[in-house]
Structures are given as structure tokens and as C-alpha cells.
N, C-alpha and C positions, 0 to 999 in steps of 0.2 A: 726299211729300203734296204738293198741291195747295197747303193752307194756306201749308204752314214754307216753299216754292219761295217762293211770294207777298213773307211776313217779309223774307227774306232778301232777295229785291229791292229791297220797302216801304226795308229797312232802309240798304242801298249808293245806293238813288238818297238817302234821306234825310240821308245822311252827306255828299254831292256838295252837295246844299242849305243847309249848316249852313257847310261850310269856304268854300264860295261867297262867302258873307253873313256874313266875321266878326264885323266893327262893331254888325249887329243882329242879328246871334246871342247878343251881348256884352250890348250894350243889354236883348236880350227877356228873358236868362238873370238878368238883376239885380235885378228885383223877386221871382225865387224864392230866390235867394243868401240877399236881407233876412230873407226868411221863415222857411226852413232854418235860418240861422245864428238868429235868434233864440228857435226854438220849441228849439234844439238849449241852446243855454245859459241860457234860461229852465227846461228837466227838468234839466239839469246844477246850476243854483243849488237847485234846488226839492229836488231828494236834499241836497246837502248842507245844507240850512237843515231839511231833516227828521229828517238823522240827528243833528245838532245840539240839535234838541230835543227829541227821543227821548233823546238819553245825558242830557240833563240830566235829563228826568223819571224815568232809570232811575237817579239818585242816589237814589231814595228806594227802599225795597222793598216788594214787591207786595204782600204781603201784611202791608204795617202800615197800619191807620188812622187818620187825624190828630182828634182832636176839639176842634174851633175853634168860635169866637165868628162866626166868617168862614166861607162856604160858598166854597170855591176854583171852583166851576160856574159862579160868576155869579150876577147876581139883584140885589133893589133893595139893593143898598150902607145908605142912608138906614132902611131895617126890618131888614138886620143891627147896624148899629152902636146901634140902641137895644133888643137882644138883652142881655140879663141876661149875666155875666160868668162864663165856666168858673171857679171855686175851686179851689183844689190840694185839698180835702179830698174832690171826687170822685174822685180817683186812689185812694185809701185802698177808698175804696165801690165803685170798679169791681174793684178785686182781690178784695176780701174777695167778692163776685155771682158775677164771672166764671167760666165751665169750659172755653172755647174759648181762651181767650191764650194764650198762653205766655214773655211778657215785655210793662212798662206800662214810659213812664218820662213825665214832666215838663216841660216847656220852657217859658219865656217870652223874647220876643228885642224889639229895640232896635234898628230901621232909620237907615240915613244918618247913620253915625259917625263919627267923626275916628281913627285911631289912628296914634299919632308914636312916632317916637326919634329922636333928636337932631336931623334940621337934614333928617330923612325921614319923609316923610306918606300917610297911605292914606286918602280921602277914598270918602264915599259905602258906607261899609262896614256892615255887620250883627254885630250879638253876641247869643250865643245864652244865656240861662240855666239846666243844665243838672242833672241829677239822676244820680244813682250805675243807673239802669236805660238813659241813653242811647246805649251799645255794643251794646245787645240789642236795639235798635229802629231802628236808624238804620247805612247803612250805611258809615261814617265809621272808615278805618283811618289806626291813628297809623304813621304814616313815621318820624320820629325823636321819641325822647323815651316819656311815659309820661300814661295819663290819669290824673282825679284821685282821692286817697284815699278814705277814706272820713270822717277828719277834717278834710279842707279841701272835703268838701262841705259837714256840716255848719258848718263853724264860720266859712264865707263866707269862706274865705282868699283873699287877691287873688292868684291864679294865673288862668293862659291855657293855652287854646289854640286857637292860628293856623291859619289855614285856608295854602293852596299862594302863591293870589298875595299873599295878605297878608305872609306872609315874605319871600318873595323880593323883595320890594319897600320892603321895609322893613332889610330884611338881603340885598344882592344876592349878598357876595362873604366872607360869613362865616355860623358856625352861631349861630340866633336864641336855642339851651337857656339859660337861665340868663339873660338881660338883661329888661331891667324895660322895658316899654313903657306908653305912657300912650293910655288908649283916652277920649278926652274927656272929658282932664284927671286920670283916673285912674289911677294907677301900679300895672301887671302886671305877674306875673313869670311869664316864658313856659319852660310845662314839656313841651309838645312841640307838632310841627309835625302837622299831617293829611296823609294820600294825597292828591293830586291827584285831583281830580275831573273836569273840564271841564264842556264844554255852554257855555250860550244867556252867550257872552263871559264867563264867571264869576262872572256877578253873584249868578244865583239856584240857585247851590249852596255851599256851604262852603269852596269857594276865597275867595273871601273874605265874609269870616267870622273872627270871635275867637269861640271859644268857653268861659266861666265857670262856675264851679258856680252854682246856681241861686241859694243865698245869697246869693253878691257881688256878682249883681246887684241883686238886692233891697236890698244897701248902696250899691254904688255910685250908682244911681241914686233911691234913695229910693223904691221901689217895692213895697207894701206891699197890693195888694188889686186887680193888675191881673192883666186874663183868663191862663189859662195854656193849652195848647197838650198835649192828652194826648194820647199814642203806644202805643197797642194793636197787639200784634203777635200774630197768629191762630199757631194750632200748626202749623197747616200752609196751601199754597198751597191746595189742593182744595179746602180749607174753609172760607177765606178771610167766603164771600159768611153761611157762620155767624153770623162772629164779627161781621161786621160789624149780621147781625138783631140779636144778643144786645146786642151798645153798642145800638143804639137802644132796643132794650126797655128796658136797666135805666135807661141818662140821661132815658128820660120816665118812669120811678119817680122818680129822681132827683128832675127838679125837675120833678113831680106835675103833668103834661102827660098831658089828659085823649084816651082813644084818636082822638078826632076834632080837635086841637089839631094843629096844624104845628109841626111841629120850630123850637123859638127856638135851633137848638147846627147849625154841620154836619160828617158823618160825610164827611172827606177820605182820598181814596187816589190814588196813581198815576196810575189808570185816568182819573181825571180830564183831569188832564195829557194822556194820550191820546188821550182824546175833542175835545180841543181842538184838539189838534195838530193831527187827522187835518180837523174843519172848518176852519182855518188853512191847511194845504195845500192842502182843493179848492177855499175860499177863491181866491187866490194862483196856481192850477191854469190855475181860469175867469179871473181876470184876464188872466193870461201867452198861454193858449192863445187867446181873442180877439184882443189882438194880431196875434198870429203870425196869427191867422185872414185879418185884414187884410191883412197885408204879405203873404198869399198867394193874395189873392185878388185885389189887384193885380198882382202878377207872373203872376196865370193869366189876367186880361182880357191884359196885356200880348201872354201865348203867343198867345191865341184871335187880339188883331186881327191879328200877324206872322200868321199863318196865311191869313188870309183877304187880304190883301196877298200874301203867296205862293199862292196858290191863283188870285189875278187875274193873276199877271205871269206863271205856267205855265197857262192856260187853253189857249191854243196847245197847250203839250206833253201837257196829259191830252186835248184831242182828236186827237192825233195814240196817243199809247196806246189811247185807245178804239175807233181803228178799226183798231189790229192785236189786236184782241183783249184787250185788258187791262179785267177785269171789275172791277164796284163796288165787290166785298170786296178786291182786291187794292190800288186807289185811298184805299180810307180806311185799312189797312195803311201805304202810303206817308207821309198825313198825320199818322196816328195817329202813327208811328215818330220823325219828324221834330219833332212836338213832345213828347212823352215823351224823343225823346235832346235838346234841349234842355233838357229840366226836372229830365230826371235829372244831367246835365254840372252844370247849375246848383246842384244837391243837394250832390252830390261836393266841388262847391268848397267851398261852405256849410260843407261836417262836415270839409275841411280849414284852413278856417279858423277853426272851431271850438274843434277839437283843443287847438292850438297859447296861443289865450287864452287857458282855461281853465290851462294849465300856467304862464302864466305869471299870472296871476289869483294861483295859488294862493301859486306862487314867491316873490312881490312887495306885490302889494297886501293880500292875505289871508295873508301871513306868519307874524305876530305875532298871527291868529285866530286861535278856535277856529272858525268857521268855514271849511267846506272844500269846493269845489265838486267833484263828482266828476262822471265822463264815464263811465257805463258802457257796453257795449259796443250796448246795445238798443237806447240813445238815437238810435245811428246808423243803427242798423236801420228806427229809427221817422222817420227825415227823410228817409233814402231812399222807403223807405214814399209819404209825401205825396211825395216830387217826382214820385214817377211818377202820384202818383193825379192830383194837378192837369196834368200832363201829358196823361194821358191826361182828362177830366173835361171841357181847357177846349180839347182839340184834336178834341174830338166832330165838336162845330158844323161848324168848317169840314172836316175830312176827308169830310164825310157830304154838305157843299154842294160839294165836289168830284167826289165818284161821281155825285152827281145831271147830272152836267153834261150838256147832252145836242150828242152828238159832232161833229154839222154845226156847230150853232153856235160849239162851241171853234173851230174850224178853224178857222172864218171871221175868228176876234177878231184885230184888231192891238191 
């Protein structure tokens, strides 16, 4: 077919033009290389961050709702601060009334605490006081040791279960079981180590937490009337929304709220985190692609300018080709092929640079981090697709200009 012949001829001429001006071609490709390199690394980073955030959120069971003074989805913190506390007796009242729940638990937390063992310490960790239902409403697994006994839970025994990061930093080369640590000055015997969860630098997961019996936390910190968090696990994931509706209905009754009154408590779930993750990922994507778009715009303008220069330099050649029968279509294909070839070559170079950079980042800079930059093959396809699109978009105007030159005027050009 004629169009295939034109395409082959155009590619051959374009390749000769690129080879004939290697320095100019390299400088023209630089902007595209930067743009594709940026968009590829940005996509890989966002992919890794999304996986990390979702791993953090997955440390909670999707069918568990947490009744708290605070709403995780955001809002006016000053209004939430003035909400009435969630008292302990709300747990017993909900357990008596609800029919769609399979398990209940109650916990209380203290943030920004310190754990010490001899000359080692862990700063800015969390403390949780829990009851007997904790294992049924949380995804925590005991890797070494055991959970609290009934007598330990009821008598405020000074025992604890430590998260993976806490155990690893206080006891890097020995077993922590049976050892006594001090948490903000309070001595606790370690009876268990939780299995590693991972997540956002292990800060927001059980890895960075020391777990004690609920009564032990009250005794250690002198807390008697602090607001608690009540966890309610639905009987099944399919009917978890029924459990949420039931929680709201009975909590309104317990807190004497009228039908039109706003909730003065939060009903929180993993879904809230997933929505926030989607929103954060969208914002990061928009910012990243705006930056990438600017880089590609600069690269595209460079290609267009160089193609205009190429058309001007080869005006006489264009006149000769038209005089011997070259069509406007063949000239458009020739110059579009040259622009696309430059852009596609730049895209391939950018991908060839981006992949080893992600490997180096993962193996060295991020070696001890939970964040790992992913490099799905889809990003390579997106990068090459963008390169081709930039070449066509910014090469079309010079190509059309070349095809519209008058052959007589072109032959007279010096």
C-alpha cells in the first residue's frame, strides 16, 4: 500500500536526519528524557506509597467498627474535643442490646511514650490497654509467648506484649520473653511479642506499641475516667453495614440523642482510611503529573523548534522531493516520523535510566524502610505512550508546514 511505502521512506529519511545531527538530536531529547524519567519515578513512588498506606490500613479488620470520641475522617477537632467521653459501661450496654455483632472489646491508649531496657530505649511509641476481647476484634497475632490470662486482666498485673519494632530495638540479639522493661518509668514483664504487621514506617501499627491489660494502664497512669475506644466486630463482612447502623441506633439511645441531633461520637472503620488514602493518592498524582507535564511541555517545545529548524534547513530538499512527485502526506509522515523517533528514543532512554534508579533506591536509600518503590510494566507502557504522543503533538505543526511549501519557492531557497 502507498501509505506503508510512505511510512518506510519517511522513517528512513528521518533516521538519516537524526544521525546527521547527533548533538542537536541529543539536546532536543533531553527535555523528553527528563519528563518521562520524572513521570515514571513519580508513578513508581505513588505505587509504593499506595501499597504502604493500604498495608497500614489493613492492620485493622474491615468488619470491625471503632466507637470513639474522635472521628477519623476529619472534622473540627475543637468540637470533637468537647464531646462527652465514651465511658466503660457503654461496652456492656452495647453487648446486651446488639444482635449483629460477633465480638466486642475495649481499649485505651497513651501516645508518645518511652520504653527502656538497660541502656536501650524506644521513643515516641504507643501504649494500649486492652481487655479479654482484644484478639477477637484486632488482627494482632502472637509470634512468641502468649496473651493475657483472665487473672492478669482483672488484677492489673504488670505484664505486657510488645510490638515487633519495640522488641527488635530493645532486644536485638536476645529473646525478650520474661524480661522486665520500663514504660515511662513503670516496670512491666514481657510475656509475648506480636507478629510484625509493617505499614507506614511502623508508626501507626501495633509494631510500635506496648500492650498491657486495661486495668494495668489505669494503675500505671492513674487514669480512671478517660474516654475509651470500643471495638465491635460484625458477624460477617457482607452485613457489616447493618452492624454500623445498629451501633449508631443504640449509641444514640445510650447518649440520649434525638433523631435530628448530630452524633457526638465517632464510628470509625478501615473504610475511612481507604477513602483518605484514595484522596491523598489523587492529590499526589495531580501534583506529580503537573510537574511532569511541565517537563514534557518544555521537551515538546524543544522538539517543535528543532523540527522548524529542520524544515527550514531542508527547504530545497523538500522542493526537489515535491518536484519529483512526493505528496503532502509523504512529507507529513517524514517529519512526523522524525519528531516521533526523537521523542520515542528519549522515552526509551528515560525508562532505561528510571528502572535501575528504582532498584538502587530500594536496595540502599530505602533498604530499612517499609516504603519500596514499585515499577510495574504498565508504567513503561505509559512512559512510551507519552513519548509517542509528545512527538506527534509537537511535530504535527512543523510537518504540516513542510507539506504546504510551494515547490517552486522551495527550489529557489538558498
